[in-house]
C-alpha positions in Angstrom: 153.2 153.0 131.0 156.9 152.9 131.5 158.6 151.3 128.5 161.6 149.0 128.8 164.6 151.0 127.6 167.1 149.6 125.2 170.6 149.8 126.5 172.2 149.0 123.2 175.6 150.8 123.0 177.9 150.5 120.0 181.2 148.9 120.9 180.1 147.9 124.4 182.2 144.8 125.5 180.2 141.7 126.3 180.8 140.6 129.9 182.9 137.4 130.1 183.7 136.6 133.8 186.9 134.7 134.5 185.5 133.6 137.9 182.1 133.5 139.5 182.2 133.8 143.3 179.3 133.1 145.7 179.9 134.4 149.2 177.7 133.7 152.3 177.5 135.3 155.7 177.3 131.9 157.4 179.2 128.6 157.2 178.2 125.7 155.0 176.9 128.1 152.2 174.0 129.3 154.3 172.7 132.7 155.3 172.7 135.8 153.1 174.4 135.3 149.7 176.0 137.5 147.1 177.4 136.7 143.6 180.5 138.5 142.4 181.9 138.6 138.9 184.1 141.7 139.1 186.4 143.2 141.9 184.5 144.8 144.8 186.1 147.7 146.6 183.8 147.4 149.6 181.5 144.5 150.2 179.0 146.8 151.9 178.0 148.0 148.4 176.7 144.5 147.6 174.8 144.2 150.8 177.3 142.0 152.8 177.3 143.8 156.2 178.1 140.7 158.2 181.4 138.6 158.1 181.8 136.4 155.0 182.2 132.9 156.4 181.9 130.5 153.4 182.4 130.8 149.6 182.1 128.9 146.3 184.6 129.9 143.6 183.7 128.7 140.0 185.5 128.9 136.7 183.6 131.4 134.5 183.3 131.3 130.8 186.2 133.7 130.4 188.6 131.4 132.4 190.0 130.0 129.1 191.4 133.5 128.3 193.1 133.7 131.7 193.6 130.3 133.3 195.6 131.6 136.3 193.0 133.9 137.9 192.1 133.5 141.6 190.0 135.4 144.1 191.8 137.5 146.6 190.1 138.5 149.9 191.3 141.7 151.7 190.5 143.0 155.2 190.5 146.6 154.2 188.6 148.7 151.5 189.9 149.3 148.0 191.8 145.9 147.8 194.2 146.9 150.6 195.4 145.4 153.9 196.0 141.7 154.7 194.9 139.2 152.1 194.4 135.6 151.3 194.0 133.8 148.0 191.7 131.0 146.9 191.5 129.1 143.7 188.2 127.7 142.3 186.5 125.3 144.7 184.1 125.0 147.6 185.0 126.5 151.0 182.3 125.7 153.6 184.2 127.5 156.5 186.8 130.1 155.6 188.1 130.1 159.2 189.3 126.5 158.6 191.6 127.9 155.8 192.8 131.2 157.3 192.1 130.9 161.0 194.3 134.0 161.8 192.8 136.4 159.2 190.2 137.9 161.5 186.5 138.3 161.2 186.1 140.8 158.3 186.5 140.5 154.5 186.1 144.1 153.3 187.1 144.0 149.6 187.5 141.3 147.0 189.8 141.2 143.9 190.0 138.8 141.0 193.6 138.6 139.8 196.2 136.1 138.4 198.5 134.7 141.1 198.7 131.1 139.6 196.7 128.5 137.7 194.4 126.0 139.4 191.8 123.4 138.5 188.2 123.8 139.6 184.6 123.0 139.1 182.9 124.8 136.2 179.9 127.1 136.7 178.3 126.3 133.4 176.8 128.5 130.7 176.0 132.1 131.4 173.6 133.5 128.8 172.9 136.8 130.6 174.1 138.8 133.6 171.4 140.5 135.6 172.0 143.4 138.0 169.2 144.2 140.5 169.4 147.6 142.2 167.8 148.7 145.5 166.5 152.0 144.1 165.2 153.3 140.8 167.8 154.7 138.4 170.3 151.9 139.1 171.2 153.3 142.5 171.7 151.7 146.0 172.8 148.2 146.8 173.4 146.0 143.8 172.9 142.3 143.5 174.1 140.2 140.5 172.4 137.1 139.1 173.8 134.8 136.4 171.5 131.8 137.0 167.8 131.1 137.8 166.9 131.7 141.5 163.8 130.3 143.1 163.7 132.6 146.1 165.5 135.9 146.3 165.3 136.0 150.1 168.6 134.1 150.0 170.2 137.2 148.5 168.7 139.6 151.1 166.9 141.6 148.4 164.2 144.1 149.4 160.6 143.1 148.5 160.8 144.8 145.1 164.1 146.2 143.7 163.9 149.7 142.3 165.5 149.0 138.9 167.3 146.2 137.0 169.7 145.8 134.1 170.1 142.8 131.8 173.3 142.4 129.8 174.3 139.8 127.3 176.5 137.1 128.8 179.3 135.1 127.1 177.0 132.1 126.3 174.1 134.1 124.8 172.2 131.9 122.4 171.9 132.5 118.7 168.2 133.1 118.9 166.9 135.0 121.9 166.7 134.9 125.7 163.6 135.6 127.8 163.9 136.4 131.5 160.9 136.2 133.8 160.8 138.2 137.0 158.2 136.5 139.2 156.2 138.0 142.0 156.1 134.7 143.9 158.9 132.3 145.0 159.3 129.1 143.0 158.6 130.8 139.6 154.9 131.4 140.5 152.6 134.3 140.3 152.5 137.3 138.0 155.7 138.3 136.2 157.5 141.0 134.2 159.5 139.5 131.4 162.4 140.9 129.4 163.3 139.6 125.9 166.8 140.1 124.6 167.7 139.5 120.9 171.1 138.6 119.5 171.6 142.1 118.0 171.1 143.7 121.4 173.7 144.0 124.2 171.3 144.7 127.1 168.0 146.0 128.4 167.2 148.3 131.3 164.2 148.8 133.5 165.0 152.0 135.3 161.9 152.0 137.5 160.6 148.5 138.3 157.8 149.5 140.7 156.1 151.3 137.8 156.6 148.6 135.2 153.3 146.7 134.4 153.3 143.0 134.8 152.0 140.5 132.2 148.6 140.8 134.0 147.3 143.5 136.2 149.4 146.4 137.6 153.0 146.5 138.6 154.6 143.8 140.7 154.4 144.1 144.5 157.5 141.9 145.0 160.2 140.1 143.1 160.8 136.6 144.6 162.2 134.5 141.8 163.9 134.8 138.4 163.8 132.3 135.5 166.1 132.6 132.5 164.8 130.9 129.3 167.0 130.3 126.2 166.5 128.2 123.1 169.0 126.0 121.2 169.1 123.4 118.4 172.7 122.4 119.1 174.2 120.0 121.7 177.7 118.7 122.4 176.2 115.2 122.7 175.5 113.9 119.2 176.4 110.2 119.3 173.6 107.9 120.4 175.1 105.3 122.7 171.9 103.7 123.8 168.3 103.6 122.6 165.4 101.7 124.2 162.0 102.0 122.5 160.5 99.4 124.9 159.4 97.3 121.9 161.2 94.1 123.0 159.5 91.3 124.9 162.1 91.3 127.6 163.4 94.4 129.4 167.1 95.1 129.0 168.8 93.5 132.1 170.6 96.7 133.1 167.4 98.4 134.0 166.5 98.3 137.7 162.9 98.8 138.7 162.4 100.5 142.1 159.1 100.9 143.8 159.7 101.4 147.6 156.1 101.0 148.7 154.7 99.0 145.9 152.4 101.9 145.1 153.3 102.3 141.5 152.7 100.1 138.5 154.3 99.8 135.1 153.2 98.0 131.9 155.2 95.1 130.5 157.8 95.8 127.8 157.0 95.1 124.2 154.3 97.6 123.6 156.5 100.4 122.4 156.3 102.5 125.6 156.6 102.2 129.4 153.6 103.5 131.3 153.8 104.2 135.0 150.7 104.7 137.2 150.8 106.3 140.6 148.1 106.7 143.3 147.6 110.0 145.2 150.4 111.0 147.6 153.4 109.4 145.9 156.3 111.7 145.8 160.1 111.9 145.5 161.4 114.4 148.0 162.1 114.6 151.7 159.7 117.4 152.6 160.3 121.0 153.6 161.9 121.0 156.1 163.3 117.5 155.5 161.3 114.8 157.2 158.1 116.8 157.1 155.5 116.3 154.4 157.5 114.4 151.8 158.1 110.8 150.9 160.4 108.8 148.6 157.8 106.4 147.2 157.9 107.3 143.5 158.4 104.3 141.2 161.4 104.6 138.9 163.2 102.7 136.2 167.0 103.3 136.3 170.3 102.1 134.8 173.9 102.9 135.6 176.1 105.3 133.6 179.4 107.0 134.0 181.1 110.1 132.6 179.5 113.0 130.7 176.3 112.2 128.9 172.9 113.4 127.8 169.7 111.4 128.6 166.5 112.0 126.6 162.9 110.8 126.7 159.5 111.6 125.1 156.3 111.8 127.1 152.9 111.3 125.6 150.7 114.2 126.6 147.0 113.4 127.3 144.2 115.9 126.8 143.4 116.0 130.5 147.1 116.3 131.5 147.2 113.3 133.7 150.9 112.7 133.4 153.4 113.7 136.0 157.0 112.4 135.8 160.2 112.7 133.8 163.9 112.1 133.9 166.0 111.3 137.0 169.7 111.4 137.7 170.3 109.6 140.9 173.4 109.2 143.1 171.7 108.5 146.4 169.0 110.1 148.6 171.3 113.0 149.3 172.1 113.9 145.6 169.7 113.6 142.8 168.1 115.7 140.0 164.6 115.7 138.6 163.3 117.1 135.3 159.6 116.5 135.0 156.4 117.4 133.3 153.8 118.4 135.9 150.1 117.3 135.7 147.2 119.7 135.0 146.2 119.7 138.6 149.7 120.8 139.8 150.2 124.6 140.5 152.4 124.7 137.3 149.5 123.5 135.2 151.4 121.1 133.1 154.6 123.1 132.6 158.0 121.4 133.0 160.1 122.0 136.0 163.7 121.2 137.1 164.7 120.4 140.7 168.0 119.6 142.5 168.0 117.7 145.8 171.2 118.0 147.9 171.5 116.8 151.5 167.7 116.2 151.6 167.0 119.9 150.7 165.2 120.6 147.5 165.9 123.6 145.3 163.5 124.6 142.5 166.0 125.2 139.7 163.8 126.3 136.8 160.5 126.2 134.9 159.7 125.9 131.2 156.6 127.7 130.1 154.4 127.1 127.0 154.8 123.4 126.6 151.9 122.1 128.8 149.6 121.1 125.9 151.9 119.9 123.2 151.1 116.5 121.7 154.4 115.1 123.0 157.0 116.6 125.4 160.7 115.8 125.0 162.9 116.1 128.0 166.7 116.1 128.2 169.4 116.3 130.9 173.0 117.0 129.8 175.8 116.3 132.3 179.3 117.8 132.0 181.2 117.1 135.1 179.0 118.2 138.0 177.1 120.7 135.8 173.6 119.4 134.7 171.5 121.3 132.2 167.8 120.6 131.9 166.0 121.1 128.6 162.5 120.6 127.2 161.1 120.6 123.6 158.0 120.2 121.6 159.7 118.6 118.6 163.0 117.1 119.9 165.0 119.5 117.7 164.6 123.0 119.2 165.2 122.9 122.9 164.2 125.3 125.7 166.4 125.4 128.8 164.8 124.8 132.1 167.9 125.7 134.1 171.5 124.7 135.0 172.4 123.2 138.3 175.7 122.1 139.9 175.5 119.0 142.0 178.6 116.9 143.1 178.1 113.3 142.0 180.8 110.6 141.7 180.5 107.8 139.2 178.6 105.7 138.6 175.2 107.4 138.7 171.8 106.0 137.9 169.7 107.5 135.2 166.2 106.9 133.9 162.5 107.7 134.4 160.1 108.1 137.2 156.5 109.1 137.9 154.7 110.6 140.9 151.4 112.1 142.2 152.6 114.3 145.0 150.5 115.8 147.8 146.7 115.8 147.3 146.9 115.5 143.5 144.7 112.9 141.7 146.3 109.7 140.5 148.6 110.1 137.5 149.5 108.0 134.4 152.8 108.8 132.7 153.8 107.2 129.4 157.5 107.2 128.2 157.9 106.4 124.5 161.7 105.9 124.5 164.8 106.4 126.6 168.2 107.4 125.0 171.7 108.1 126.2 174.0 110.3 124.1 177.8 110.8 124.2 180.1 113.5 122.7 
């Protein structure tokens, strides 16, 4: 058995990126993707052989130390040749910005020409480097957030080695990273736990590292980062509905597109939604094939930054399937849900982002399938949304962080579903709360 080697080094500086840059070899943020947090002398070393045609530039956690940093693209190696500069923002077609620059971006710098405003990337608990070959050799790919399918990064079937380093937003307890054999956080996994007193962990030969069950992994297709916290910037309760009044608050809006769902009347101390088989809340994959938007939901408007929270009653046979919804329209919404026992996640919570009718599996929370009650929370800061789950409403486990552009107002609330060929579901929500800072 190959052990996971500690990479604790006295005095090693914790990484604190000023910018996080996502580059793509096609327009509109499609094609092969690479994530950059440090200058790159030649983009070939990060596997970008084709022209870089679109990019997203985020403020990193270290941006407060150096507000004026930007990304500088060069057409020659070693940060030489012609260059153009971009501040944080979204750039779906770089040719629209610098039409006369040419086809190739060869090296990339992060330096301080001037200050700018920009979207935030969100918390970075760890920084993960995946290497093509054992011994931290070959092409390198960096991850700072969960990813549901590594095909988007152009990784080989199974990287040869990996390195996990503590990030600027490392929690006070611990962090666990799951490296899954299947896409969508499914299949066998190798997991790495990092404690607060450690700065990093290395796996120098991943193909020889035993999985949690059976032998070594045959592929690495998704990565899930779990952290725990008992703190939140949202501490002021602005709204609380325990559903114990005879009349529903008039700001609630009940939506049931096909009349397939059902909900009990208020006044019982909970809202219970029942769904027949086949009721979903997605457009299919690809969009228009295999999905539907028939899930019943109970929503109310809200603006600005907020946290929403609910508690689900968990049945012995895990018949519940539903959770929290942040909804702008059919092209921009976020779901945090407890799955039913008949789902492939077997009752675990999962976090999904829907943008332009394309769904991305953002994260999964493991170990909470059979708790007596499951607490779910979504925190919004700007366009950054953090999903959390808990067994007690005090100690929270992160599901993931997603960035989705939504203008105010948005609708928030609860929904239920029974997607695909799953049996009918019954989901009970015992309260709904909105918190402010």
